[in-house]
C-alpha positions in Angstrom: -54.9 -152.5 52.1 -54.6 -150.2 49.2 -55.5 -151.1 45.6 -52.8 -151.1 42.9 -53.0 -150.7 39.2 -50.4 -152.8 37.4 -49.9 -152.8 33.6 -48.1 -155.3 31.5 -47.0 -153.8 28.1 -45.0 -155.2 25.2 -45.2 -156.7 21.8 -47.6 -159.6 21.1 -46.2 -162.9 22.4 -43.9 -161.1 25.0 -45.6 -163.0 27.8 -48.0 -160.3 29.1 -50.9 -162.7 29.8 -48.6 -165.3 31.2 -46.9 -162.9 33.6 -50.3 -161.3 34.6 -51.7 -164.7 35.5 -48.5 -165.7 37.4 -48.6 -162.5 39.4 -52.3 -162.9 40.1 -51.7 -166.4 41.4 -48.9 -165.3 43.7 -51.0 -162.4 45.1 -54.0 -164.6 45.7 -51.7 -166.9 47.6 -51.0 -163.9 49.8 -54.7 -163.4 50.4 -55.0 -160.3 48.2 -58.1 -159.4 46.2 -56.9 -159.5 42.5 -58.6 -159.0 39.2 -57.2 -159.4 35.7 -58.2 -157.0 32.9 -57.2 -157.3 29.3 -57.4 -154.5 26.8 -59.0 -154.2 24.4 -62.0 -155.6 26.3 -64.0 -157.2 23.5 -67.1 -157.8 25.6 -68.2 -154.1 25.4 -69.9 -152.3 22.5 -66.7 -150.4 21.6 -64.7 -153.6 22.2 -66.9 -155.5 19.7 -66.3 -152.7 17.1 -62.5 -153.0 17.7 -62.8 -156.8 17.1 -64.5 -156.2 13.8 -61.8 -153.8 12.7 -59.0 -156.2 13.7 -60.7 -159.0 11.7 -60.8 -156.7 8.6 -64.6 -156.2 8.7 -64.2 -152.4 9.2 -61.6 -150.0 7.8 -60.6 -147.2 10.2 -57.6 -144.8 10.1 -55.0 -145.0 12.8 -56.6 -142.1 14.7 -60.0 -143.7 14.9 -58.5 -147.0 15.9 -56.6 -145.4 18.8 -59.7 -143.4 19.9 -61.6 -146.7 19.9 -59.0 -148.3 22.1 -59.0 -145.3 24.4 -62.8 -145.2 24.6 -62.8 -148.9 25.4 -60.7 -148.1 28.5 -63.0 -145.2 29.4 -65.9 -147.7 29.3 -64.0 -149.5 32.1 -63.0 -146.4 34.1 -65.9 -146.5 36.7 -65.2 -150.2 37.4 -61.5 -149.6 37.7 -62.0 -146.8 40.2 -64.5 -148.8 42.2 -62.1 -151.8 42.4 -59.2 -149.7 43.4 -61.2 -148.0 46.1 -62.0 -151.5 47.5 -58.3 -152.4 47.7 -58.3 -154.6 44.7 -55.1 -155.2 42.8 -55.9 -154.7 39.1 -53.5 -156.4 36.7 -53.9 -155.2 33.1 -52.7 -157.0 30.0 -52.1 -153.8 28.0 -53.3 -150.5 29.1 -52.6 -146.8 28.4 -49.2 -147.1 26.8 -50.4 -149.4 24.0 -52.4 -146.6 22.4 -49.5 -144.3 22.6 -46.9 -146.6 21.1 -49.2 -148.1 18.3 -50.5 -144.6 17.5 -47.0 -143.2 17.3 -45.9 -146.1 15.2 -48.7 -145.1 12.7 -47.5 -141.4 12.8 -49.9 -140.0 15.4 -48.7 -137.5 18.0 -47.8 -139.3 21.3 -48.6 -136.2 23.4 -52.1 -136.1 22.0 -52.6 -139.8 22.8 -51.3 -139.2 26.3 -53.5 -136.2 26.8 -56.7 -138.1 25.8 -56.0 -140.7 28.5 -55.0 -138.3 31.4 -58.4 -138.8 33.1 -58.1 -142.6 33.2 -56.6 -144.1 36.4 -52.8 -144.2 35.9 -50.8 -147.3 36.6 -48.7 -147.6 39.8 -46.2 -149.6 37.8 -45.9 -150.6 34.2 -43.8 -153.6 33.2 -42.4 -153.5 29.7 -41.8 -157.1 28.6 -39.3 -156.4 26.0 -38.7 -158.7 23.0 -37.6 -158.1 19.5 -40.2 -158.3 16.7 -38.6 -161.5 15.2 -39.0 -163.2 18.6 -42.7 -162.2 18.5 -43.1 -163.7 15.1 -41.2 -166.9 16.1 -43.5 -167.4 19.1 -46.7 -167.3 17.1 -46.5 -168.4 13.5 -50.3 -168.7 12.6 -53.4 -166.7 13.0 -51.5 -163.4 13.4 -53.7 -160.3 13.1 -52.8 -157.5 10.7 -50.6 -155.7 13.3 -48.8 -159.0 14.4 -47.8 -159.7 10.8 -46.1 -156.3 10.2 -42.6 -156.6 11.6 -41.6 -153.1 10.6 -44.6 -151.8 12.6 -43.6 -153.9 15.5 -40.1 -152.5 15.4 -41.5 -149.0 15.5 -43.8 -150.0 18.4 -40.9 -151.4 20.4 -38.9 -148.2 19.8 -41.8 -146.1 21.0 -42.2 -148.3 24.1 -38.6 -147.6 25.0 -39.2 -143.8 24.5 -42.3 -143.8 26.7 -40.6 -145.3 29.7 -40.9 -143.2 32.9 -39.8 -143.8 36.5 -42.9 -145.8 37.0 -41.8 -148.3 34.4 -39.6 -151.4 34.6 -38.2 -152.9 31.4 -37.7 -156.6 31.7 -35.9 -158.8 29.1 -38.8 -161.1 28.2 -36.7 -163.3 26.0 -35.7 -165.3 29.1 -37.3 -168.2 31.0 -40.8 -167.1 32.2 -39.9 -168.0 35.8 -37.0 -165.5 35.8 -39.3 -162.8 34.5 -41.9 -163.7 37.0 -39.4 -163.4 39.9 -38.4 -159.9 38.7 -42.0 -158.9 38.5 -42.9 -160.2 42.0 -39.8 -158.6 43.6 -41.0 -155.2 42.3 -44.6 -155.7 43.4 -43.5 -156.7 46.9 -42.0 -153.2 47.3 -45.4 -151.7 46.6 -47.5 -153.9 48.9 
């Protein structure tokens, strides 16, 4: 059985983690080897630094932040490649596109951000769980980090996600019942198995 790399992208509170876990459970029921990954991965040295920055303990410009996010994924590259070679289905809560869309929302060049990630394993499919910024804010009203509180930023991020879509992407309306979204996700994955 071949490995797959599946990415869930979207604004905060769009259901990325929920859909990733739901997909994992369905694939495990089918006797597939599955691993969930979430980026940023805060349990690495670079991930710890990202966490400090998001809590306001460090001040970095947008370029440095995106390079940290990208470096965090490169920290995981050997493990991702190993897992894929073993036939593992890797399901990522955020992956390559996040750096592109958040970077672009802060005025960085999307092509540069894509180029810096070209040596990372590329997703077989990316699900864009699309919601409006006000839906994100309504779903989580407390403990929002500095990005989550900026609705204008989230609007720019959403627009960038829509521009980044390729033929390996599927946009899903995530402002629906989670079971309906999960059914759409699994129907797509079944075609890749």
